Backbone as CSV, one residue per row, in Angstrom:
resi,resn,N_x,N_y,N_z,CA_x,CA_y,CA_z,C_x,C_y,C_z
1,UNK,89.368,103.454,70.501,90.325,102.379,70.774,90.429,101.469,69.556
2,UNK,91.626,101.347,68.977,91.833,100.523,67.787,91.743,99.047,68.149
3,UNK,91.100,98.295,67.254,90.977,96.857,67.482,92.272,96.179,67.068
4,UNK,92.453,94.949,67.553,93.646,94.188,67.214,93.550,93.676,65.784
5,UNK,94.702,93.465,65.169,94.758,92.968,63.799,94.663,91.443,63.814
6,UNK,93.432,90.929,63.891,93.193,89.487,63.974,92.124,89.097,62.964
7,UNK,92.094,87.796,62.656,91.038,87.279,61.785,89.730,87.181,62.567
8,UNK,88.630,87.700,62.036,87.347,87.669,62.752,86.671,86.298,62.686
9,UNK,87.228,85.337,63.422,86.664,83.989,63.447,86.177,83.664,64.850
10,UNK,85.321,82.656,64.938,84.806,82.243,66.254,85.934,81.705,67.129
11,UNK,86.875,80.992,66.520,88.000,80.464,67.287,88.834,81.607,67.880
12,UNK,89.057,82.641,67.076,89.823,83.793,67.549,89.071,84.535,68.654
13,UNK,87.757,84.620,68.518,86.963,85.298,69.535,87.005,84.528,70.857
14,UNK,86.946,83.200,70.794,87.049,82.371,72.000,88.406,82.571,72.670
15,UNK,89.460,82.626,71.858,90.808,82.837,72.380,90.920,84.198,73.065
16,UNK,90.360,85.226,72.443,90.421,86.579,73.002,89.613,86.688,74.288
17,UNK,88.503,85.983,74.366,87.688,86.004,75.584,88.460,85.409,76.760
18,UNK,89.207,84.341,76.501,90.035,83.745,77.554,91.134,84.715,77.982
19,UNK,91.751,85.363,76.998,92.804,86.340,77.312,92.232,87.527,78.088
20,UNK,91.016,87.910,77.774,90.362,89.001,78.497,90.121,88.618,79.960
21,UNK,89.702,87.386,80.192,89.492,86.918,81.565,90.814,86.948,82.349
22,UNK,91.889,86.487,81.703,93.203,86.504,82.355,93.626,87.938,82.661
23,UNK,93.407,88.842,81.707,93.775,90.248,81.890,92.991,90.867,83.045
24,UNK,91.717,90.533,83.165,90.899,91.072,84.261,91.359,90.537,85.610
25,UNK,91.701,89.240,85.658,92.219,88.678,86.912,93.548,89.324,87.281
26,UNK,94.423,89.478,86.279,95.712,90.128,86.522,95.539,91.559,86.987
27,UNK,94.566,92.243,86.412,94.278,93.630,86.804,93.859,93.708,88.259
28,UNK,93.000,92.791,88.682,92.540,92.789,90.074,93.699,92.486,91.030
29,UNK,94.516,91.495,90.661,95.652,91.129,91.520,96.638,92.288,91.654
30,UNK,96.904,92.974,90.544,97.836,94.101,90.581,97.264,95.272,91.374
31,UNK,95.956,95.481,91.275,95.329,96.551,92.069,95.430,96.233,93.553
32,UNK,95.180,94.970,93.902,95.304,94.565,95.308,96.743,94.740,95.791
33,UNK,97.702,94.362,94.940,99.114,94.527,95.301,99.450,96.002,95.478
34,UNK,98.986,96.836,94.551,99.253,98.277,94.641,98.680,98.863,95.915
35,UNK,97.448,98.479,96.250,96.797,99.012,97.452,97.537,98.592,98.721
36,UNK,97.985,97.326,98.772,98.712,96.850,99.953,100.085,97.510,100.042
37,UNK,100.740,97.678,98.895,102.015,98.385,98.884,101.852,99.811,99.392
38,UNK,100.780,100.469,98.951,100.523,101.842,99.394,100.292,101.893,100.901
39,UNK,99.551,100.919,101.420,99.271,100.898,102.858,100.577,100.757,103.652
40,UNK,101.410,99.802,103.254,102.667,99.593,103.966,103.640,100.754,103.744
41,UNK,103.590,101.337,102.550,104.447,102.484,102.252,104.108,103.677,103.139
42,UNK,102.827,103.932,103.319,102.390,105.052,104.162,102.836,104.843,105.606
43,UNK,102.707,103.608,106.101,103.166,103.304,107.463,104.675,103.530,107.584
44,UNK,105.412,103.111,106.556,106.862,103.270,106.579,107.261,104.747,106.507
45,UNK,106.526,105.512,105.722,106.809,106.949,105.618,106.565,107.645,106.962
46,UNK,105.498,107.248,107.652,105.220,107.827,108.968,106.346,107.498,109.949
47,UNK,106.777,106.232,109.923,107.889,105.821,110.789,109.155,106.599,110.444
48,UNK,109.400,106.755,109.147,110.588,107.471,108.694,110.565,108.940,109.141
49,UNK,109.389,109.554,109.091,109.252,110.965,109.488,109.581,111.144,110.978
50,UNK,109.015,110.262,111.817,109.286,110.342,113.264,110.772,110.113,113.554
51,UNK,111.334,109.123,112.859,112.740,108.790,113.083,113.647,109.930,112.632
52,UNK,113.322,110.537,111.496,114.134,111.657,111.002,114.093,112.828,111.977
53,UNK,112.909,113.139,112.497,112.795,114.239,113.467,113.625,113.944,114.717
54,UNK,113.580,112.689,115.167,114.349,112.294,116.345,115.846,112.407,116.075
55,UNK,116.300,111.895,114.934,117.719,111.915,114.590,118.214,113.355,114.426
56,UNK,117.411,114.192,113.774,117.818,115.585,113.574,117.982,116.303,114.908
57,UNK,117.080,116.026,115.850,117.179,116.638,117.183,118.430,116.136,117.903
58,UNK,118.709,114.831,117.791,119.890,114.265,118.442,121.173,114.817,117.832
59,UNK,121.203,114.939,116.504,122.395,115.468,115.843,122.619,116.935,116.192
60,UNK,121.538,117.659,116.345,121.668,119.059,116.758,122.275,119.147,118.158
61,UNK,121.843,118.244,119.044,122.398,118.197,120.398,123.885,117.846,120.353
62,UNK,124.243,116.866,119.539,125.655,116.491,119.375,126.471,117.668,118.866
63,UNK,125.920,118.344,117.876,126.628,119.469,117.284,126.878,120.572,118.320
64,UNK,125.892,120.819,119.169,126.050,121.830,120.216,127.181,121.452,121.181
65,UNK,127.244,120.171,121.534,128.311,119.715,122.430,129.679,119.852,121.769
66,UNK,129.762,119.522,120.487,131.034,119.652,119.785,131.451,121.120,119.665
67,UNK,130.474,122.002,119.455,130.786,123.436,119.395,131.338,123.914,120.733
68,UNK,130.699,123.477,121.814,131.177,123.859,123.154,132.563,123.280,123.431
69,UNK,132.756,122.008,122.971,134.067,121.380,123.177,135.154,122.124,122.412
70,UNK,134.836,122.537,121.189,135.830,123.257,120.388,136.115,124.640,120.961
71,UNK,135.164,125.162,121.762,135.366,126.479,122.362,136.317,126.424,123.553
72,UNK,136.360,125.286,124.237,137.183,125.188,125.450,138.445,124.365,125.246
73,UNK,138.541,123.692,124.091,139.715,122.858,123.831,140.533,123.408,122.675
74,UNK,141.802,123.155,122.744,142.687,123.481,121.642,142.330,122.615,120.434
75,UNK,142.311,123.225,119.240,141.900,122.481,118.044,142.767,121.254,117.803
76,UNK,144.060,121.413,118.023,144.964,120.286,117.807,144.665,119.155,118.784
77,UNK,144.394,119.527,120.036,144.074,118.509,121.044,142.748,117.840,120.732
78,UNK,141.770,118.617,120.263,140.451,118.065,119.903,140.588,117.084,118.745
79,UNK,141.312,117.497,117.713,141.501,116.613,116.554,142.243,115.348,116.951
80,UNK,143.257,115.513,117.802,144.048,114.366,118.232,143.194,113.378,119.018
81,UNK,142.330,113.899,119.879,141.469,113.035,120.689,140.513,112.245,119.814
82,UNK,139.930,112.913,118.830,138.954,112.246,117.962,139.624,111.268,116.999
83,UNK,140.876,111.560,116.623,141.578,110.672,115.696,142.104,109.419,116.371
84,UNK,142.154,109.429,117.703,142.725,108.274,118.412,141.653,107.305,118.894
85,UNK,140.588,107.202,118.116,139.488,106.313,118.492,139.946,104.865,118.583
86,UNK,139.447,104.177,119.602,139.784,102.766,119.808,138.615,101.844,119.444
87,UNK,137.551,102.437,118.916,136.363,101.654,118.565,136.259,101.506,117.046
88,UNK,135.763,100.364,116.631,135.465,100.123,115.221,133.976,99.816,115.087
89,UNK,133.336,100.522,114.184,131.897,100.341,113.980,131.625,100.046,112.516
90,UNK,130.791,99.065,112.274,130.406,98.725,110.909,128.908,98.498,110.817
91,UNK,128.469,98.218,109.613,127.044,97.965,109.369,126.896,96.622,108.671
92,UNK,126.065,95.778,109.252,125.769,94.479,108.645,124.487,94.610,107.835
93,UNK,124.528,94.142,106.599,123.391,94.313,105.686,122.707,92.971,105.457
94,UNK,121.412,92.964,105.694,120.568,91.801,105.394,119.384,92.315,104.586
95,UNK,118.350,91.549,104.465,117.191,92.009,103.704,115.942,91.224,104.037
96,UNK,114.814,91.760,103.605,113.530,91.068,103.726,112.665,91.440,102.533
97,UNK,111.610,90.664,102.316,110.737,90.869,101.160,109.384,91.397,101.605
98,UNK,108.985,92.525,101.027,107.663,93.100,101.294,106.916,93.183,99.968
99,UNK,105.920,92.326,99.775,105.111,92.343,98.557,105.993,92.334,97.303
100,UNK,106.940,91.392,97.259,107.871,91.185,96.143,108.921,92.288,96.027
101,UNK,109.039,93.146,97.045,110.070,94.185,97.055,111.140,93.789,98.072
102,UNK,112.378,93.657,97.621,113.484,93.332,98.525,113.996,94.617,99.167
103,UNK,113.740,94.767,100.470,114.176,95.963,101.193,115.316,95.586,102.144
104,UNK,116.190,96.547,102.456,117.364,96.229,103.280,117.058,96.211,104.772
105,UNK,117.871,95.472,105.493,117.874,95.494,106.957,119.307,95.798,107.395
106,UNK,119.499,96.945,108.033,120.829,97.348,108.492,120.938,97.148,109.998
107,UNK,122.056,96.640,110.440,122.289,96.502,111.875,123.725,96.908,112.190
108,UNK,123.895,97.581,113.325,125.214,98.075,113.716,126.065,96.940,114.265
109,UNK,127.314,96.913,113.846,128.284,95.945,114.350,129.454,96.751,114.908
110,UNK,129.670,96.647,116.211,130.720,97.428,116.852,131.671,96.522,117.598
111,UNK,132.942,96.753,117.403,133.976,95.977,118.086,134.879,96.933,118.862
112,UNK,135.083,96.660,120.134,135.993,97.461,120.965,137.343,96.757,121.009
113,UNK,138.363,97.474,120.614,139.694,96.855,120.609,140.188,96.517,122.011
114,UNK,139.933,97.412,122.958,140.422,97.153,124.309,139.383,97.435,125.372
115,UNK,138.130,97.755,124.924,137.064,98.019,125.881,137.198,99.347,126.574
116,UNK,138.115,100.201,126.108,138.337,101.477,126.769,137.519,102.594,126.187
117,UNK,137.990,103.825,126.416,137.303,105.004,125.921,137.354,105.049,124.407
118,UNK,136.338,105.645,123.769,136.340,105.723,122.305,137.349,106.713,121.758
119,UNK,138.021,107.466,122.616,139.029,108.396,122.153,140.059,108.598,123.254
120,UNK,141.147,109.301,122.931,142.203,109.507,123.909,141.777,110.458,125.023
121,UNK,142.361,110.277,126.195,141.998,111.107,127.349,142.727,112.453,127.387
122,UNK,143.801,112.560,126.664,144.642,113.745,126.805,143.909,115.013,126.399
123,UNK,143.895,115.981,127.286,143.368,117.321,127.025,141.901,117.327,126.591
124,UNK,141.115,116.372,127.059,139.688,116.338,126.710,138.871,117.074,127.765
125,UNK,137.639,117.434,127.384,136.734,118.128,128.301,135.449,117.333,128.428
126,UNK,134.647,117.692,129.439,133.376,116.982,129.634,132.433,117.252,128.467
127,UNK,132.599,118.403,127.772,131.758,118.691,126.608,132.026,117.697,125.485
128,UNK,133.281,117.337,125.315,133.616,116.328,124.311,133.071,114.967,124.725
129,UNK,133.150,114.672,126.031,132.578,113.416,126.530,131.094,113.342,126.188
130,UNK,130.384,114.449,126.454,128.942,114.489,126.173,128.665,114.362,124.680
131,UNK,129.489,115.025,123.867,129.287,114.973,122.416,129.441,113.548,121.888
132,UNK,130.514,112.873,122.331,130.769,111.511,121.868,129.692,110.551,122.374
133,UNK,129.258,110.756,123.626,128.193,109.913,124.191,126.905,110.057,123.387
134,UNK,126.539,111.305,123.081,125.321,111.546,122.304,125.439,110.988,120.887
135,UNK,126.643,111.097,120.320,126.851,110.574,118.965,126.716,109.058,118.935
136,UNK,127.217,108.394,119.983,127.066,106.937,120.073,125.600,106.544,120.208
137,UNK,124.839,107.393,120.891,123.414,107.101,121.077,122.638,107.244,119.762
138,UNK,123.012,108.251,118.968,122.260,108.529,117.742,122.592,107.566,116.611
139,UNK,123.762,106.906,116.682,124.203,106.057,115.576,123.213,104.943,115.216
140,UNK,122.658,104.185,116.181,121.677,103.150,115.807,120.448,103.731,115.101
141,UNK,119.984,104.897,115.587,118.832,105.531,114.947,119.193,106.033,113.551
142,UNK,120.422,106.494,113.380,120.874,106.969,112.077,120.920,105.815,111.072
143,UNK,121.374,104.655,111.541,121.410,103.465,110.673,119.984,103.017,110.329
144,UNK,119.103,103.057,111.328,117.704,102.695,111.091,117.052,103.667,110.115
145,UNK,117.394,104.941,110.213,116.852,105.946,109.292,117.294,105.655,107.859
146,UNK,118.555,105.288,107.690,119.047,104.928,106.353,118.283,103.723,105.806
147,UNK,117.985,102.775,106.681,117.228,101.584,106.279,115.820,101.941,105.820
148,UNK,115.115,102.754,106.607,113.735,103.104,106.261,113.669,103.977,105.011
149,UNK,114.633,104.891,104.859,114.614,105.762,103.685,114.885,104.967,102.406
150,UNK,115.809,104.020,102.470,116.066,103.176,101.298,114.862,102.295,101.004
151,UNK,114.214,101.785,102.045,113.017,100.957,101.864,111.906,101.771,101.225
152,UNK,111.721,103.010,101.672,110.717,103.900,101.085,110.992,104.137,99.607
153,UNK,112.265,104.346,99.286,112.651,104.582,97.889,112.332,103.370,97.012
154,UNK,112.674,102.171,97.488,112.428,100.947,96.716,110.940,100.664,96.570
155,UNK,110.180,100.877,97.648,108.737,100.624,97.596,108.032,101.638,96.702
156,UNK,108.479,102.889,96.722,107.896,103.909,95.855,108.098,103.553,94.385
157,UNK,109.293,103.036,94.064,109.575,102.633,92.682,108.685,101.463,92.266
158,UNK,108.479,100.493,93.182,107.622,99.342,92.873,106.167,99.771,92.736
159,UNK,105.719,100.701,93.574,104.349,101.224,93.469,104.136,101.876,92.112
160,UNK,105.118,102.638,91.663,105.008,103.308,90.364,104.959,102.295,89.227
161,UNK,105.806,101.258,89.296,105.779,100.211,88.264,104.431,99.500,88.252
162,UNK,103.929,99.175,89.433,102.644,98.480,89.527,101.514,99.371,89.035
163,UNK,101.572,100.663,89.370,100.541,101.606,88.918,100.506,101.681,87.398
164,UNK,101.686,101.715,86.756,101.728,101.769,85.294,101.131,100.502,84.677
165,UNK,101.411,99.354,85.287,100.858,98.096,84.764,99.341,98.050,84.933
166,UNK,98.857,98.523,86.068,97.405,98.582,86.306,96.751,99.485,85.271
167,UNK,97.331,100.661,85.053,96.761,101.607,84.093,96.796,101.064,82.670
168,UNK,97.891,100.355,82.337,97.999,99.778,81.001,96.896,98.746,80.761
169,UNK,96.672,97.893,81.756,95.612,96.891,81.628,94.244,97.551,81.602
170,UNK,94.025,98.515,82.499,92.701,99.123,82.659,92.308,100.011,81.481
171,UNK,93.276,100.762,80.952,92.944,101.759,79.937,93.379,101.396,78.527
172,UNK,94.189,100.339,78.384,94.660,99.966,77.052,94.283,98.529,76.700
173,UNK,94.845,97.563,77.443,94.696,96.168,77.050,93.263,95.659,77.164
174,UNK,92.635,95.859,78.339,91.271,95.342,78.528,90.290,95.985,77.546
175,UNK,90.291,97.336,77.391,89.397,97.932,76.379,89.680,97.422,74.964
176,UNK,90.959,97.178,74.654,91.286,96.680,73.311,90.749,95.270,73.108
177,UNK,90.885,94.431,74.119,90.280,93.094,74.033,88.777,93.206,73.832
178,UNK,88.125,94.047,74.626,86.662,94.198,74.555,86.221,94.707,73.186
179,UNK,86.923,95.704,72.648,86.564,96.261,71.346,86.797,95.241,70.233
180,UNK,87.876,94.481,70.352,88.168,93.475,69.319,87.126,92.363,69.338
181,UNK,86.734,91.918,70.537,85.695,90.891,70.658,84.376,91.407,70.086
182,UNK,84.058,92.669,70.382,82.829,93.273,69.857,82.888,93.363,68.329
183,UNK,84.066,93.717,67.806,84.243,93.813,66.349,84.063,92.452,65.692
184,UNK,84.675,91.410,66.276,84.548,90.065,65.702,83.096,89.594,65.745
185,UNK,82.427,89.853,66.870,81.012,89.461,66.997,80.169,90.141,65.916
186,UNK,80.458,91.417,65.648,79.725,92.150,64.618,79.993,91.564,63.231
187,UNK,81.267,91.239,62.956,81.616,90.662,61.653,80.981,89.284,61.471
188,UNK,80.960,88.489,62.549,80.334,87.165,62.466,78.838,87.284,62.213
189,UNK,78.221,88.279,62.838,76.787,88.507,62.625,76.524,88.932,61.181
190,UNK,77.397,89.778,60.649,77.253,90.186,59.252,77.412,88.988,58.327
191,UNK,78.375,88.142,58.648,78.589,86.936,57.821,77.377,86.013,57.887
192,UNK,76.775,85.897,59.085,75.587,85.050,59.228,74.433,85.598,58.387
193,UNK,74.274,86.927,58.412,73.198,87.531,57.612,73.449,87.315,56.122
194,UNK,74.710,87.459,55.728,75.044,87.238,54.311,74.795,85.791,53.914
195,UNK,75.134,84.865,54.811,74.918,83.440,54.521,73.433,83.136,54.391
196,UNK,72.616,83.723,55.286,71.166,83.499,55.207,70.601,84.073,53.911
197,UNK,71.108,85.225,53.511,70.642,85.840,52.263,70.989,84.968,51.063
198,UNK,72.197,84.444,51.046,72.608,83.563,49.938,71.768,82.288,49.918
199,UNK,71.489,81.736,51.087,70.670,80.531,51.158,69.266,80.781,50.632
200,UNK,68.706,81.936,50.980,67.368,82.274,50.492,67.356,82.422,48.969
201,UNK,68.431,83.012,48.415,68.510,83.160,46.959,68.615,81.798,46.281
202,UNK,69.452,80.916,46.889,69.582,79.559,46.334,68.239,78.832,46.389
203,UNK,67.513,79.008,47.498,66.196,78.366,47.638,65.242,78.864,46.571
204,UNK,65.250,80.184,46.332,64.378,80.747,45.297,64.732,80.202,43.929
205,UNK,66.021,80.050,43.673,66.441,79.514,42.376,65.987,78.068,42.203
206,UNK,66.067,77.286,43.270,65.644,75.892,43.195,64.136,75.793,42.996
207,UNK,63.392,76.659,43.705,61.936,76.663,43.530,61.555,77.049,42.113
208,UNK,62.239,78.023,41.588,61.954,78.472,40.223,62.234,77.372,39.214
209,UNK,63.346,76.662,39.448,63.711,75.598,38.523,62.740,74.426,38.618
210,UNK,62.269,74.116,39.845,61.397,72.969,40.045,59.974,73.237,39.567
211,UNK,59.494,74.459,39.752,58.084,74.742,39.454,57.912,75.725,38.315
212,UNK,58.967,76.142,37.699,58.851,77.083,36.577,58.333,78.415,37.054
213,UNK,58.546,78.695,38.324,58.001,79.952,38.878,59.106,80.998,38.929
214,UNK,58.752,82.136,38.463,59.725,83.223,38.506,59.017,84.507,38.840
215,UNK,59.592,85.268,39.718,58.999,86.536,40.099,58.983,87.477,38.887
216,UNK,59.913,87.256,37.942,60.012,88.165,36.794,58.890,87.908,35.809
217,UNK,58.254,86.688,35.850,57.181,86.375,34.916,55.804,86.788,35.417
218,UNK,55.719,87.182,36.656,54.413,87.531,37.214,54.005,88.917,36.769
């Protein structure tokens, strides 16, 4: 691990030690966030799986009814009945925050123009009635499925971003701070030894000058 390009001074080492403490605290907070995101993500994925299985079964049932309806009804009459819908359905979008992730909240908004049947009565069969009834039942679950799947997608992206930040701190930044602090400490120790050596030489020179003593004359 390469050390940072800094001056090996005590002031710089003190500064780096503070930055290392901040990095360690940030690392712990991000790990806690990642773990909580993972916990909630797993719960959401389980919910999404159950909901998808339910919706797929309901849609299969709807499809079977529509197939039966198309078998007993004239295609033109079937298309005409479905095109003459008197209902309007929309989706209202809101949101909530999960561990700093903004996830959507979808809710169905339906308005009946006259409170009547969702399609025209002419030339319809009970199979079409069943198909439309089942489709109306599955719509809220289908909207909820879209909500959970989008939430899963957003949370997965945030988990990945958080994981990269955790790894960067754990395997790059924190070790680099530690190695740089160790390098500065080593350089300061070398400087201290050099200073002591110079002081001893100066002391010997002063003693020699004061007492006429020299190791070279002995």
